[in-house]
N, C-alpha and C positions, 0 to 999 in steps of 0.2 A: 966513780963517776961515771969513768970513761966505758967500766966492764959494763955497766948498763945500759949504756949505749949502744953499745956492739951487740950485746945479746938482742937488744930491743929490735934493731937493725937486723941482725940475722935472722931472727924468729920471723919478722916478716918478709925478709926474701924467701925463708922456708916455707912458709904459707901460700906466697904468691905463686912459687914453683908448682907446689903441691896442686893449686886450683887450675892449673893448666890441665892436668890430667883429669879433672872431675868433669864429667860428661854433662851433667845437669847443672853446674854452676852454682851449686848451693853450698858452697864452701865454708860460710858462715855457722852452718849447722856444725861442722867437725870443730871450729872455734871454741863453740859452748860445749862440743863434745870432750875437750881438753880441759876447760874451766870446772866441769863437773866434778871428775876426780880429785883435782885439786882443791875443790872446796871438802869434798869429803875427807880429804886428808886433813885438812886443817879444822874440820868439825868431827872429825874421828868417828864417822856415822858410817856405819855399814850397810845400811837402806840406800843413804845416797851414792855409796860406793857401786851398788848393785843398779841402781839410776842409770848413773854415769858411765857403766859399762853396756846396757842396753842401749840407751842413748849413743853410744859412740858406734855402736854396731849396726842399727839403723838408719844412724846418719851417712855412714860410710856405705851399706847398701844404697841409701838413697843416692849418694853421691854418684856411684859408680854404673849402677843400672836402674833403681827406681822400679817402682809399679805401674805407672800410669801406660806404658806402652801395653804390657800383657792385660792388664784390666781393661782401660777403655779404649785404647788404640791410637791411631794417628789423626782420626777424623773428627775429634774436639779439638776445641781452643787451648791455646797455652795454659791458659788460667786452670782450666780445670786439671790440666795433667799436673800443673805445679801442684794445686791444692791435692790432687792424690799421692803425689809423691810425698809433701810434706806432713800428711796425715800420720802416718805410723810413728816418726820420730817427734811429732806432737805429741801423740797420744802417751807415750812414755814417762815425761813427766806428769803430765797431769795425774796419771795412775799413781805415780809415787807420791803425789800430793794429796791423793785419796788415802792411800794406805797410812801416811804418816798424820791424817788428821785423825782417822779412826783407830791407830794402834795405842795411843796414849791411852784412848777411852778403855779398851780392853785391857791395858795393863791396870788400871785404876781398879777394877771390880775386885 
């Protein structure tokens, strides 16, 4: 019981410390990026593993630099810049869901 508490406390401190270094403040994406490969390991799904790796890569890029400055610049409102930054990581699970939806139908033929 104590080790579970210590592990939880350590992980909270580690994620909080890493969030300080993230420029765009979207550290919640990294929490999801860690959870997806863990779920893929439990489910033993190669498709989910690929989605998790891609999501982690795009989330890390979004947190460190993002696309908003190079695509829309600084002259637009903050909401538009955040939308542009989050669009790429959001597209990865949606695309993976579409592939998972189509794949069983292709295998049944």
